[in-house]
C-alpha positions as CSV (number, residue, x, y, z in Angstrom):
1,X,26.1,-1.4,-11.8
2,X,23.7,-0.8,-8.8
3,X,22.4,2.6,-10.2
4,X,19.2,4.4,-10.5
5,X,20.7,6.6,-13.2
6,X,23.1,6.4,-15.4
7,X,24.5,9.3,-17.6
8,X,26.9,8.3,-20.6
9,X,28.1,10.1,-23.8
10,X,30.6,9.6,-26.4
11,X,27.9,9.0,-29.3
12,X,27.2,12.5,-29.3
13,X,23.3,11.8,-30.0
14,X,20.8,12.1,-27.7
15,X,19.1,9.1,-25.9
16,X,16.9,8.6,-22.9
17,X,15.2,5.5,-21.8
18,X,14.0,3.9,-18.7
19,X,14.5,-0.1,-18.0
20,X,14.0,-2.2,-15.4
21,X,13.6,0.8,-13.1
22,X,16.6,2.5,-13.9
23,X,16.9,5.6,-16.3
24,X,19.7,5.8,-18.9
25,X,20.6,9.0,-20.4
26,X,22.9,10.2,-23.0
27,X,22.6,14.1,-23.1
28,X,24.3,13.9,-27.0
29,X,26.7,16.9,-27.7
30,X,26.3,20.7,-27.0
31,X,28.3,21.5,-30.0
32,X,26.6,18.7,-32.3
33,X,30.1,17.3,-33.5
34,X,29.6,14.7,-35.9
35,X,31.4,11.6,-34.9
36,X,31.4,9.9,-37.9
37,X,29.1,6.8,-36.7
38,X,26.3,8.1,-38.1
39,X,25.0,9.2,-41.5
40,X,22.6,11.5,-40.1
41,X,23.3,15.2,-39.4
42,X,24.0,15.7,-35.7
43,X,21.8,17.6,-33.6
44,X,23.4,19.5,-31.2
45,X,21.8,18.7,-27.7
46,X,22.2,19.2,-23.6
47,X,20.3,18.0,-20.7
48,X,19.4,19.5,-17.3
49,X,18.3,17.2,-14.2
50,X,16.1,18.6,-11.6
51,X,16.4,16.2,-8.8
52,X,14.0,16.0,-6.0
53,X,14.0,13.0,-3.9
54,X,12.9,10.0,-5.9
55,X,11.7,12.0,-9.0
56,X,14.3,13.2,-12.0
57,X,13.0,15.8,-14.2
58,X,14.9,16.1,-17.4
59,X,15.0,19.0,-19.6
60,X,16.3,18.1,-23.3
61,X,17.5,21.0,-25.3
62,X,18.0,20.4,-29.0
63,X,18.6,22.9,-32.1
64,X,16.3,21.4,-34.7
65,X,16.4,23.3,-38.1
66,X,17.7,27.0,-36.3
67,X,14.7,26.5,-33.2
68,X,15.5,25.3,-29.7
69,X,13.3,22.6,-28.5
70,X,12.9,21.7,-25.2
71,X,11.5,18.2,-24.1
72,X,10.2,16.9,-20.6
73,X,11.0,13.7,-19.5
74,X,10.2,12.5,-15.8
75,X,11.8,9.2,-14.4
76,X,10.1,8.4,-10.7
77,X,12.2,5.7,-9.2
78,X,10.1,3.0,-8.0
79,X,9.6,2.6,-4.0
80,X,11.3,-0.2,-2.5
81,X,10.1,-1.2,1.2
82,X,12.9,-3.1,2.7
83,X,12.0,-5.5,5.3
84,X,13.6,-3.7,7.9
85,X,12.1,-0.2,7.1
86,X,10.8,0.8,10.2
87,X,7.0,2.0,9.4
88,X,5.0,4.8,10.3
89,X,3.3,4.8,13.9
90,X,-0.1,3.8,13.4
91,X,-3.0,5.4,15.2
92,X,-4.0,3.2,18.4
93,X,-7.1,0.8,18.0
94,X,-9.7,1.6,20.1
95,X,-10.8,-1.4,22.2
96,X,-14.3,-2.6,22.8
97,X,-16.0,-1.2,25.7
98,X,-15.7,-3.3,28.8
99,X,-19.1,-4.3,30.1
100,X,-19.6,-4.4,33.7
101,X,-20.5,-7.6,35.4
102,X,-24.1,-8.5,36.1
103,X,-25.0,-8.9,39.5
104,X,-27.2,-11.9,40.6
105,X,-30.8,-10.4,41.3
106,X,-32.0,-12.0,44.7
107,X,-35.4,-10.9,44.1
């Protein structure tokens, strides 16, 4: 898939990972529902994403031992410069001063 961020679920277990310039997120399960696939106790969790251009800040909320814990994860999309992307205008380069031709002296 040609995506920058992939959000999936089904496992009911929180997981976030950056791999090969992409961000993968499984927010877990807000109810902490047990899926039967894991021998550990399910931890209720959910995630909020704040997307500001190429920066994604993920706030993960987890209920651990009766306390809500918040973790902040930041993903920055790698900047790519396509060969056809217009470049910002550059200031003009000052040319060297033009010297006036010297006249031949007759004296």
